[in-house]
Residue, then its C-alpha position, 0 to 999 in steps of 0.5 A: x500500499x502507497x503512503x496517502x495523505x487527506x486533509x479535512x476540516x476540524x471546526x474546532x479553531x478551524x484547523x487542518x486534520x492531516x491523516x498519513x495512511x499506508x506507512x509501510x513496516x520498518x518506518x521510524x519518522x515521518x514529516x508533514x509541511x505546508x507550502x504556501x502559494x508563494x514558495x515558502x515552505x513551513x514544517x507542521x507544529x508537532x510533525x516533523x521526525x514525529x516518530x512513526x507508531x503504525x500504519x497511520x498517523x494523525x497530526x493537525x495544523x492550527x497555524x493554516x492560513x486563511x483563504x490561501x490554498x497550501x500544499x501539503x506534503x509527507x514525507x517517510x523515512x526508515x531511519x535516514x532513508x525516504x520510504x514514502x511521500x504524498x501530498x494533499x492540497x487543502x483552503x479554510x475558507x473563513x469570513x465569520x470573523x475577521x481575526x483569530x488568536x491562535x495559542x501555538x502551545x494550547x489550542x485550547x486558548x486560540x480565539x476569535x477576537x475583534x481587532x480594534x486597532x493595529x495601525x502601525x509597523x514600526x521598523x526600526x533600523x539600526x544607524x550611526x550618524x557620524x558629523x564631519x567638520x566642514x562637510x553638510x552630509x553625515x557619514x552614515x553606518x546603516x544595517x539592515x531593518x529589524x522586524x517591526x513593533x506594534x500595539x495590538x488592540x483586540x476586544x473580547x465579549x465574556x469573561x471566558x474568553x477574558x481568561x483564555x487571552x490572559x493566558x495566551x498573552x502571560x504564557x512567555x510563548x509568542x502567539x499567531x495572529x491568524x488573519x483574512x488575508x483581505x485584513x491585511x495581516x494574513x500570519x504575523x507572529x509576535x512576541x509580548x513585551x507588554x499587555x494591558x487589560x481594560x474595562x471599557x464599559x462602566x458596570x462594574x459587572x460588564x465582561x468586555x474587555x478591551x486587550x492593548x498588547x505592546x507587540x514584536x514581530x518574530x519568526x515563526x517558532x520552530x515546530x519540532x520545539x514548540x509543539x502544543x498540547x492535546x486540548x482535552x484535560x483529564x478534569x473534563x474527561x471525568x465530567x463527561x463520563x460517569x464510567x469508563x465503559x460510557x467513555x468506551x462506547x462513545x470515544x473510538x480512539x485515543x485521538x477522538x478524546x485528546x482532541x475533544x474541545x468542551x462541548x459548552x464554549x464556556x466550559x473552559x478549562x483554562x482557570x481563571x489568571x490570577x485566581x480572583x476566588x481566594 
């Protein structure tokens, strides 16, 4: 059986589910990459040099760009020898919301937001200006411009969304701002230097928040080092299924269990940060 690759949409967090089948016996690792129309290639997080555990494998691409046709390629190796390859094309068409914040470490915290403002990109340049006596023009030494800094302002509507953004911003990891290309951003990886949470409605119990984040654009974190954890938690499984028999009857595979998001969107397993009940 030849190696085959299929790509389908998983509605939760709008990820691409990548199913690899026909992995030959003796294979040891596989790698899945995503190639965009520009020709840029990126490894799928968690599927770069991943260990083979059978004849099939499942990976998820939480960072696939919106409204862009991409090509996924899987290569299967036995040690250093290529033993199989396959491709699949895929497009996520999404028009319901202008932007998502993607937590590359914990997909549970990824969420759609409204961007209130991202007005400018500030490109700093390392430069030296040397004034010379009896010469009007200076002598300058310059280096390539750094990646830009910006202020990203997003709005959330619920306390659960507030907790998700707090958790996402507070992890210390870069995050992905994922938008439709028509928004003029596309996929942009950002690192935080500071963020502020505002109550912009006067009633004390109003859940709406405005988050102002000082950001710097960074390179995409290495997909072989920054690998996301599965979204489901033991606490959620215990609350959903009364017995192990009930779990086995409802869930077919471990993958289905690990990648089941809570049915109630407000049942976010991320606890409030910092705790608000002590």
